[in-house]
N, C-alpha and C positions, 0 to 999 in steps of 0.2 A: 861765531867762529870767524876769526879775522884771517883774511887772505893776504899774504905777503906778496912781494914782487915776484918771487919764484913761483908761487902757487898760481898767481894770475897769468904768468907766462905759460905755465903748463896747460891750464884750462883753455887759454886762448888758442894754443896750438892744436890741442885735441878737439876743441869745439869746431874750429874751422874745417879741419879734415873730416870730422864726423858729419857736419851739415852737407858738405860737398858730396860725400859718398852716399849719404841718406837720400838726397834729392835725386842723384843719378840712379842709384839702385832701385828706389821706389818707382821712378818713372819708367825704367826698363821693364820691371816686373809687371806693373800695371798695364803697360802697353801690350806685353805678350799675353796677359790674362784677358784683356778686352778683345784682342785679335783672335785668341783661341775660342772665347765665348762666341764671338761673332761668326767664326767658321762653323761651330757646332750648332748654333741656334739660328743662324741667318739674320743677325741683328742689323737693323738699319743704321746708317752713320749717325743720325740724330740720336738714336737710343744709346749708341756707343758713347757718345759725348755725355749723355745724361747720367749714365751709370758710373762714370769714372769717380765722381766724388764719394760714391758708396764703397768703392773698392779700396781707395787709398787708406782709410783708417784700418781696414782689415790687414793690410800689408805691413803696417807699422809694427805689428807684433813680431814680425820676422826681420824686417829691414833695420829697425833700430838696434837690436843686439849685434847684428852682423856689422853694421856701420861703426858701432862703438868698438868692436873687436879690431876692425881694420885700422881705425884711427889710433887707438892706443898702441897696437903692435908696431905700426909704422913710426909714429911720433917718438915713442920711447926707444925704438931701435935707432932712429936718427940721433936722439939725444945721447945715447950710450956710445954711438959711433963717433960723435963729436967730443967725447970725453966730458960731457956736461954732468953725467952721473958721477964720474970720478971726482970732478971738481966739487960737486956738492958734498961728497963724503970727506974730501980733503978739508973742507971748511968746517968739519965737525958735525955735519947733519946726517941723519939717517936717510936711507933710501925712501922711507915712508914720507918724507917731506915732498918727494916728487910723485909718489904713488897716490896719496890720499886725495888730492884734488880730482883725479879721474874717477876714483872710487866714489867720491861724493857726487860727482856728476852722474855716475851710473845709478846711484840710489835715487836721485831726483827724477831721472828719466824712467826708472822702474816704477816709481810711485805714480808718475804721470800715465804710464801705459796701463797700470792696474786700475786707475781711475777711469781711463777710457774704456777698458775692458769690462768695467762694471755696468756701463750703460751705453756709451756712444758707439762702440764697436759692434755689440749685438744688434743695436737698432739699425746701423748702417748695413749690416749683413741682411737683415730682414727687408729693409727698404730696397736693397739691390734685387732681391728675389721678387719683391712686390712690383718693382719697375718692369722686370721681365714678364711677370704675370699679367700686368696691365697691358703690356704691348704684345701679349701672346697672340692675339687675333691677327695683328699685322704680320707677326713673325710666321704664323701658321701659313698664311697665303703666300708669303715670300718663299718659304721653303717648298711648298707645293709647286709654285711657279718654276722654281729653279731645278728641283730634283724630280718632280713628277710623282712624288709619294711622300707620305708622312707616317712614320713608324716609330713613335715615341714610346720607350719602355714605360709600362704602367698604364698606358691607354688601352681600353678594351677593344679597340678597333684599328685595323690597318686601312689606310686610305691611299688610293692611287688615282691619278687623273691623267687625261690627255692634254688638257689645257685649263687655265684659270683666268677668269675675269676678275682681277684683283679689286678693281674699283667698285663693282657691283656685288662682290663677295659670292660669286657663282662658280661652281666647279663643273667643268664640261667633260663628259665621258668618264664619270666618276665610278670607282669600284670601292665598296666597303666590305671588309672581311672582319666579322666579329669573332674574337678569340673564344675558345671553349672555356667555360667556367671551370675553375679548379685545375686547368691543364698547365703543366710546367713547360710545355713545348710552345714557344712563341709563334710557331708556324701552324699550330693546330687551330682550325676554325670550324665553328658549328653553323654559321650562316654567312652567305655571300650575297651582296646586293649590288647590282649594276644599274646605274641611272644615266639617262641622257643628259640631264642637268641636275645639280643639287645646290641648294642654297644653305649656307652654314651660318648659324647664329650662336654666339658664345654667351652664356649666362655665368659670368665669372663669380658673382656673389654667391650664386647657388652651387657653383662648382659643376655645372652641367654644360653640354653642348647639344644643340638641336640641329637636326638635319631634315630639310624639306626636299624630298625626292620627287622627281617628275619623270614619268615613263620609265619605271624601274622594273627590273626582274629580280625576283627573290628565289634563291636556291638554298635549300636546307641541307643538313649534313647527310641525309638519306639520298640526296640527289634529286628530290622533287623540285620543280621549277614553277613559279607562279608569277603572273604579270600583275604589277601594282601601279595603276595610273598615277596616283598621288599618295604619298606616304610621309608621315612625320615620325622621326625616330629620335629618341633622347638617350644620350650616353653620359656617364659621369666622367669628369676630368680626373686625372691621376692626383692622388693626395700626396705623392712624394715627388721628388725631383725639383728642378729649378723653377718650375712654374706653379708648384703646389701652394695653396693658401695656408697650409698648416705652419705653425711657428714651432721650430725645433728648439732644443735646449741651447744650441749655439746662438740662437737669435733672441734669447730671453735676457732681459737685464738681470742684474744681481737681485733686485727686489722681486722680480717675477720668479726667479729661481727659488728664492726663500719661500714665497707663497706656494709654489708648486711642491716643494719639499714638505711643507706642513700639510697640504691637501693629500698627497700620496701617503704620508705616514699615518694620517687619520684613517684613510681607506684600508690600509693594511691592518691596522690595529682593530678596527671595528667590524669590517664586513665578515671576515672569516669567523670572528668571535660571535657575531650575531647568528650566523648559520649554525655554528657548533652548539650554541645555547638552545636554539630552536630544535635541533635534532636530538639533543640530550633530553629535553622535556618530553618529546614524543616517545623516545625509546624508554625513558624512565617510567612512563605511564602505560607502557605496553602497546602503544599505537605506532608500531614500526612502519606500517603502511602509509602513515601520514607524513613520514620524513620526505622532504623534497630533495631527493638524491641528485637530480639534474642541476638544481641550483647550488647544491653543495659542491658538485664537480666544477661548475662555472666559477664559484667563489675561489676555489683552489687555483684554477687557471688564471683568474684575474689577479690573485695575490702574487703569482709568479711574475705576471706582466708588470704589476705595480712595483715589485721589488727591483725589476730591471730598470724601470723608469727612475726609481729612487737612486740607484747606482749611477745612472747617467747624470742626474742632477748633481749629486755629490762629487762625481769625478769632474764635471764641468767647472764647478766652483774651485776645486783644487787646481785644475789645469790653468785657469785664468791667472791665478796668483803665480804659479810656477813659470808659465810663459812670460808673464809680465815682468818678473824679476830676473829673467834670463840674462839681460844686459849686465846686471851686477856681477854675475858669475863669469860672463865672458870677459869683462874687464879684469876681474880677479886673476884670471889665467893669462890673458893677452898682454897685459902691461909687463909683468915680470919676464915673460917669454921674449918680448921685444927687447928688453935690456940684455938678456942672456945671448941673444942673436946679434949682438952689436956689430961684430966683425963680418957679418954676412950680408947678403942682399936684404933690404928692408922687407920685401915681400915674402921672404922665406919664413920670417916669424909669423906673419899672417897665415900663410898656407899651413905651417906646422900646427897652428891652433884650429884653423878652419876645417881642414880635411877630417881630423878626428871628430869634430863637432858634427859634420855631415854624416860620418859613418857610425858614430856612437850616440851623440846627444839626441838628435832628432829621432832616430829609430827607437831609443829608449823612451822618449816622450810618447811616440806613437804607440809603442807596445803597452806602456802604462795606461794610456787612455783607453785602449781596447780592452785590456784586462780589467781595468777598473769599471768600465761600463757593463761588462759581462758579469761582474761580481766574482771573477776568479781570484783577484787580489784586492786589497783595500785601495780606496781611491787615492790615498797618499802616494801610491806607486808612481804617479806622474812626476814626482820630485826626483826620481832616480837619475835623470840626466843632469839636473843641477847638482845633485850629490856627488856624482862622478867628477864634475868640473871642480867642485870645492875641494875634493880629496886630492886631485892632481895638482891644483894650485897650492894647497896648504902643505903638501909633503914634498913636492918636487920642484915647483917653480919659485915660490916666494922665499923659502929658506936661503938658497944661495945668493939671492939678490939682497936680502936684508943683512946677511952676515958679512958679505964681502964688499 
């Protein structure tokens, strides 16, 4: 496909504006994300710098479409205001001559985002969490030193201290409150331990934390108190949250998602069938007492859990393509709207597109993602936002630009 002078001019104008906005917007969002993460987790400055390269690729999914929308709405608005669109039509050319270079650019960027989304972005997301997990021990002591307590959701124990010797990893005047098993109340504790000093050791590979208590008092839920001169206690680290070692579907590459889908599908197809066949054989031969009803019940529960995991995998696959191609649909709407708003402020065209996208597009994507993962609707529902943009562009924005 040959690019003429006019097409090269359009791409040059749009690309310059796009790159400027992309760098600015990505930098601002990454800065706020890192600052917010640092405030929540107590990250050290060195770790903040180290995790920035892992955050940038994740933000491109959002900043590339918005930057494209801003670039095309402003550039085409200026071109229409300067009568360049009228001059093009007066020369006997269709408005498509001006529009297709930006649409081509959006397709190229959409393909690039989809490629990144298939492998690089999920890996960067996992490496970001792994960096926090690796630095969790330092973060743990920094938070305790600053706040005097550590109360992370998902951890089975609340920790409070009077002081912390960060260098030697020793807690001074430490209080450990173990949450009641199965209790939904985060303030419900079955055991409270108070120690003069406590040394903490993290076993990140095993997902455990060891506490070495000295001169401790142990109080049970019944109120009984016992003195414990030296005690070693082991607790599991939470499997969820920013420090957990588990890899979520959002952190799996496309190849890993495909393998996960095959594995889950096989489990759903074979496990319940195996249990049903075994039960049928026992019942058919009159040996009902030999039926393993607990395992039958567990197989049914596992099947429900596997079906939800399969929904998550399929929805994630659809979501990556839908989000990756979002820039194409943004340009499809933003470029003609920019031309239609020629006589107004250039930013009016951008805001006219951007506000509905914030109010309609992203909520539809989020709703589709939740409904798809829960199995309420098919996973393709994540395309609802793109579908709305395509309808608005195809029926309301493009026709008047092309015809007139």
